[in-house]
C-alpha positions as CSV (number, residue, x, y, z in Angstrom):
1,X,86.0,3.3,-118.5
2,X,82.8,5.0,-117.6
3,X,79.7,2.7,-116.5
4,X,77.6,4.4,-119.4
5,X,80.5,3.1,-122.2
6,X,80.5,-0.5,-120.6
7,X,80.5,-2.6,-123.8
8,X,78.1,-5.1,-121.9
9,X,75.3,-2.6,-122.0
10,X,74.7,-2.1,-125.5
11,X,73.9,1.4,-125.5
12,X,71.5,0.4,-122.5
13,X,72.7,3.5,-120.0
14,X,70.9,5.3,-119.1
15,X,68.1,2.6,-118.8
16,X,64.8,3.6,-120.3
17,X,62.3,4.8,-117.0
18,X,58.7,4.3,-116.5
19,X,56.0,5.2,-114.1
20,X,53.9,3.1,-111.6
21,X,51.2,2.9,-114.9
22,X,53.4,1.3,-116.5
23,X,53.9,3.8,-118.8
24,X,57.4,5.2,-120.5
25,X,58.9,8.8,-119.2
26,X,61.2,10.8,-120.4
27,X,64.2,11.4,-117.7
28,X,66.8,12.0,-120.5
29,X,68.1,14.6,-117.8
30,X,68.9,11.7,-115.6
31,X,68.6,13.4,-112.3
32,X,66.5,10.6,-110.7
33,X,67.9,9.0,-107.5
34,X,68.8,5.5,-107.2
35,X,66.8,4.5,-104.3
36,X,67.4,0.4,-104.7
37,X,68.4,-2.2,-107.3
38,X,66.7,-5.4,-107.8
39,X,68.0,-8.7,-109.9
40,X,65.1,-10.4,-111.4
41,X,65.3,-14.0,-113.3
42,X,63.9,-13.6,-116.6
43,X,65.2,-16.7,-118.6
44,X,65.8,-19.2,-116.1
45,X,67.0,-22.1,-118.3
46,X,69.4,-19.5,-119.8
47,X,70.4,-17.7,-116.6
48,X,69.5,-14.5,-118.2
49,X,68.4,-11.4,-115.5
50,X,67.0,-8.1,-115.8
51,X,67.8,-5.4,-113.3
52,X,65.3,-2.9,-112.1
53,X,66.4,0.3,-110.8
54,X,64.2,2.3,-108.5
55,X,64.5,5.9,-108.5
56,X,62.9,9.2,-107.3
57,X,62.6,12.9,-108.7
58,X,61.1,15.3,-107.6
59,X,59.1,13.0,-105.1
60,X,57.5,10.8,-107.7
61,X,59.0,6.9,-107.9
62,X,60.0,5.6,-111.6
63,X,61.6,2.1,-112.2
64,X,64.6,1.7,-114.9
65,X,65.2,-1.5,-116.5
66,X,68.4,-2.9,-117.7
67,X,67.4,-6.0,-119.3
68,X,69.2,-9.2,-120.7
69,X,72.3,-9.5,-118.3
70,X,74.2,-12.7,-117.8
71,X,73.8,-14.2,-114.4
72,X,77.3,-13.8,-113.1
73,X,77.7,-9.9,-114.1
74,X,74.3,-9.3,-113.1
75,X,75.1,-10.2,-109.6
76,X,78.3,-8.0,-109.7
77,X,76.1,-5.0,-111.4
78,X,73.4,-4.9,-108.8
79,X,75.7,-5.1,-106.1
80,X,77.8,-2.1,-107.5
81,X,74.7,-0.3,-107.7
82,X,73.3,-0.9,-104.6
83,X,76.5,0.8,-103.1
84,X,75.3,3.8,-105.2
85,X,72.0,5.0,-103.3
86,X,71.2,8.1,-103.0
87,X,73.5,9.0,-106.5
88,X,71.7,10.4,-109.6
89,X,71.8,8.2,-112.3
90,X,73.6,10.4,-114.2
91,X,76.5,10.4,-111.6
92,X,76.4,6.6,-111.6
93,X,76.7,6.4,-115.6
94,X,79.9,8.6,-115.0
95,X,81.7,6.2,-112.7
96,X,84.9,4.6,-113.5
97,X,83.9,0.5,-113.6
98,X,86.9,-0.4,-115.3
99,X,87.2,-2.9,-112.4
100,X,84.0,-4.6,-114.1
101,X,86.1,-5.4,-117.4
């Protein structure tokens, strides 16, 4: 199963991108490269997180955000993503993540 088709995402891959402003940016080509992934608590009582992906494309930094990720999965996903640093968002989305099921 490809990461882009993973059921836990509910169609969130590729995650939407924004610039530092933070204004939405069209990066549908997904050629931006992952620099790092960060797990951030959004609803502490419910143990819900978001994952921010810092990416770069043609020397410009962008953020992509995966929202409403549950606690354990967010930790596993964030660790997996950080092992993919230097790869494009497209290539990461095409990776087999059957081990996450």
